[in-house]
N, C-alpha and C positions, 0 to 999 in steps of 0.2 A: 591432380593437383598440376598446376602450371606454374613455372618460374621464369621470370624475365629479368637477366643481369647485365648491366652495362659494366663496361671496363674501359681505361685509356685515357680517363681525364688527368688534368694535372696544371701545372704553372708552365707557361711559354711566353717567350718574348713577343712583342708585336711584330709581325711579318713572318713569324714561325708557323709550325704545322704540328697537327696532332691528329691521330686516328682513333676514333672511338669505334668500340666493339659491342655487340648486344647479342646475347644467346638465349633463345627460348628452349625450354627443356621441360619434360613431364608427359602428361597424357594429351598427346597431339596428333590429330588426324591430318589436318593440313593448316596452313597460314597463308592468309591473303595478303592485304597490304602491311607492310612494316614501315615505321617512321621514326623520326627524331624531332623532339621538341625542346624548347629551352625556356627557362624563367631565370631572370636576370634580377638582383635584389630590387624590391619595391616595385616589380612590374607583372603584368600578366603573363601567363605562359604563352608561347607563340609557336607555331607550327614551322620547322625549318626545312625538312624535306621528306617526301615518302616515295615509296617503291612498291609497285605491285608484284604479285607472284610470277608475272611474264617480263618483269624488267622496266616497265614504264615508269618514269621519275617525274617528281615535281618539286621546285624548290621556292623559298623565300626569295623574293626579289633581291633583298641585301646580300645574299650568299650565293647567287648565281654567279659561276665562274671561278668560284673560290672554293666552295665545297662540293664533294661528289659522294653520293649514297650508292651503296652497292649491297648485295647479298649473296649468300651462300646457301641455296634452298636445302641442298643435301645435309646440311648442319644447322638448319633453321636460325641462321645468323645474319645479321645486318650490321654494316659499317658505315662510319661517316668520316671520310677523309676530308680534313679540313686544313687549308693552306691559306697564306697570307692573312692570318689571323689579325684582328684588330682589337683593341680594348673593348669596344662595344659588343664583341662576341662572348664576353666574359658571362657565364652564367651555369646553372645547373642543367646539363643535358639529359634529358629522358627519352627512352626507348619505348615504343608501343608496337605491338603485335596482334593483328586480327584474327583469331585462332578458333577453328572448328575442332572439337574434341572427339567427334564421332560422325560417321556418316550420316547425312540428312539432319545433324544437329545444328544448333545456332551458332553465329560467329559472335565471339565475344572479344572486346578489346581489353588486353592485358598490358600494364605498364610496369616498368622497372623503377627501381627507387632513385635513379639518376646517378650522374657522375659531375663533379664540379670541373669546369674549364676557366681558368683565370688567364687572362692576356695582360702581362704587365711588364714594365721594364724594372 
Protein backbone atom coordinates (compact mmCIF):
# COMPACT_ATOMS: atom_id res chain seq x y z
CA UNK A 1 0.00 0.00 0.00
CA UNK A 2 1.09 3.56 -0.74
CA UNK A 3 -0.41 6.73 0.70
CA UNK A 4 0.07 10.29 -0.50
CA UNK A 5 -1.21 12.92 1.90
CA UNK A 6 -1.22 16.70 1.52
CA UNK A 7 -1.39 19.34 4.24
CA UNK A 8 -1.09 23.09 4.64
CA UNK A 9 -4.07 24.50 2.77
CA UNK A 10 -6.30 27.22 4.15
CA UNK A 11 -7.62 30.73 3.77
CA UNK A 12 -5.17 33.52 3.01
CA UNK A 13 -5.54 37.15 1.92
CA UNK A 14 -4.33 38.31 -1.48
CA UNK A 15 -0.59 38.91 -1.37
CA UNK A 16 -0.15 36.37 1.39
CA UNK A 17 1.79 33.11 1.54
CA UNK A 18 1.13 29.45 2.22
CA UNK A 19 3.34 26.38 2.27
CA UNK A 20 1.89 23.06 1.20
CA UNK A 21 3.43 19.74 2.17
CA UNK A 22 2.90 16.27 0.74
CA UNK A 23 4.27 13.04 2.16
CA UNK A 24 4.34 9.64 0.48
CA UNK A 25 4.46 6.57 2.72
CA UNK A 26 4.11 2.82 2.56
CA UNK A 27 5.73 0.25 0.34
CA UNK A 28 8.12 2.51 -1.62
CA UNK A 29 11.36 1.53 -3.37
CA UNK A 30 11.98 4.86 -5.06
CA UNK A 31 10.19 8.03 -6.16
CA UNK A 32 10.85 9.71 -9.49
CA UNK A 33 9.05 12.95 -10.30
CA UNK A 34 6.78 14.58 -7.73
CA UNK A 35 4.42 17.42 -8.52
CA UNK A 36 1.52 19.66 -7.66
CA UNK A 37 -1.62 20.23 -9.69
CA UNK A 38 -4.70 22.31 -8.93
CA UNK A 39 -8.33 22.40 -9.89
CA UNK A 40 -10.43 25.51 -9.50
CA UNK A 41 -14.24 25.31 -9.33
CA UNK A 42 -15.67 24.66 -12.78
CA UNK A 43 -12.25 24.30 -14.39
CA UNK A 44 -9.99 21.51 -15.59
CA UNK A 45 -7.13 20.31 -13.41
CA UNK A 46 -3.84 21.99 -14.36
CA UNK A 47 -0.24 21.18 -13.61
CA UNK A 48 1.40 23.77 -11.36
CA UNK A 49 4.93 22.51 -10.71
CA UNK A 50 7.08 19.39 -10.89
CA UNK A 51 10.42 18.33 -9.44
CA UNK A 52 12.55 15.34 -10.39
CA UNK A 53 14.49 13.18 -7.94
CA UNK A 54 17.64 15.13 -8.87
CA UNK A 55 15.95 18.48 -8.21
CA UNK A 56 15.11 19.75 -11.69
CA UNK A 57 11.96 21.87 -11.60
CA UNK A 58 9.27 23.09 -13.98
CA UNK A 59 6.49 25.59 -13.36
CA UNK A 60 3.27 26.77 -14.94
CA UNK A 61 3.95 30.21 -16.44
CA UNK A 62 1.46 32.03 -14.21
CA UNK A 63 3.18 30.90 -10.98
CA UNK A 64 6.81 31.40 -12.02
CA UNK A 65 8.55 33.73 -9.58
CA UNK A 66 5.80 33.28 -6.97
CA UNK A 67 5.76 29.52 -6.25
CA UNK A 68 8.71 27.31 -5.35
CA UNK A 69 8.65 23.52 -5.35
CA UNK A 70 11.18 21.55 -3.31
CA UNK A 71 11.54 18.06 -1.91
CA UNK A 72 13.16 16.06 0.87
CA UNK A 73 14.09 12.73 -0.67
CA UNK A 74 14.98 11.18 2.69
CA UNK A 75 11.44 11.83 3.91
CA UNK A 76 9.61 11.21 0.60
CA UNK A 77 8.13 14.68 0.92
CA UNK A 78 7.48 17.49 -1.52
CA UNK A 79 6.68 21.10 -0.68
CA UNK A 80 5.09 24.02 -2.50
CA UNK A 81 5.91 27.48 -1.16
CA UNK A 82 3.34 29.91 -2.52
CA UNK A 83 3.98 33.65 -2.22
CA UNK A 84 2.14 36.70 -3.54
CA UNK A 85 -1.04 34.68 -3.75
CA UNK A 86 -3.84 35.93 -5.96
CA UNK A 87 -7.58 35.13 -5.93
CA UNK A 88 -6.99 33.24 -9.19
CA UNK A 89 -4.83 30.78 -7.24
CA UNK A 90 -7.89 29.55 -5.34
CA UNK A 91 -8.23 25.82 -5.99
CA UNK A 92 -7.89 22.34 -4.58
CA UNK A 93 -4.19 21.52 -4.77
CA UNK A 94 -3.25 17.87 -5.25
CA UNK A 95 0.12 16.20 -5.01
CA UNK A 96 1.35 13.35 -7.17
CA UNK A 97 4.30 11.03 -6.81
CA UNK A 98 5.67 8.64 -9.45
CA UNK A 99 6.58 5.62 -7.33
CA UNK A 100 8.39 2.37 -7.97
CA UNK A 101 7.43 -0.17 -5.32
CA UNK A 102 10.14 -2.75 -6.04
CA UNK A 103 13.42 -2.91 -7.93
CA UNK A 104 12.68 -3.42 -11.62
CA UNK A 105 8.98 -2.85 -11.06
CA UNK A 106 6.75 -0.37 -12.89
CA UNK A 107 6.51 3.30 -12.00
CA UNK A 108 2.98 4.18 -10.95
CA UNK A 109 1.57 7.67 -10.36
CA UNK A 110 -0.15 8.05 -7.01
CA UNK A 111 -2.32 11.03 -6.11
CA UNK A 112 -3.31 12.61 -2.85
CA UNK A 113 -6.89 13.68 -2.11
CA UNK A 114 -6.03 17.36 -2.21
CA UNK A 115 -6.03 20.38 0.06
CA UNK A 116 -8.11 23.52 -0.45
CA UNK A 117 -6.39 26.87 -0.88
CA UNK A 118 -8.66 29.92 -0.79
CA UNK A 119 -7.28 33.37 -1.54
CA UNK A 120 -9.76 36.02 -0.49
CA UNK A 121 -10.06 39.19 1.53
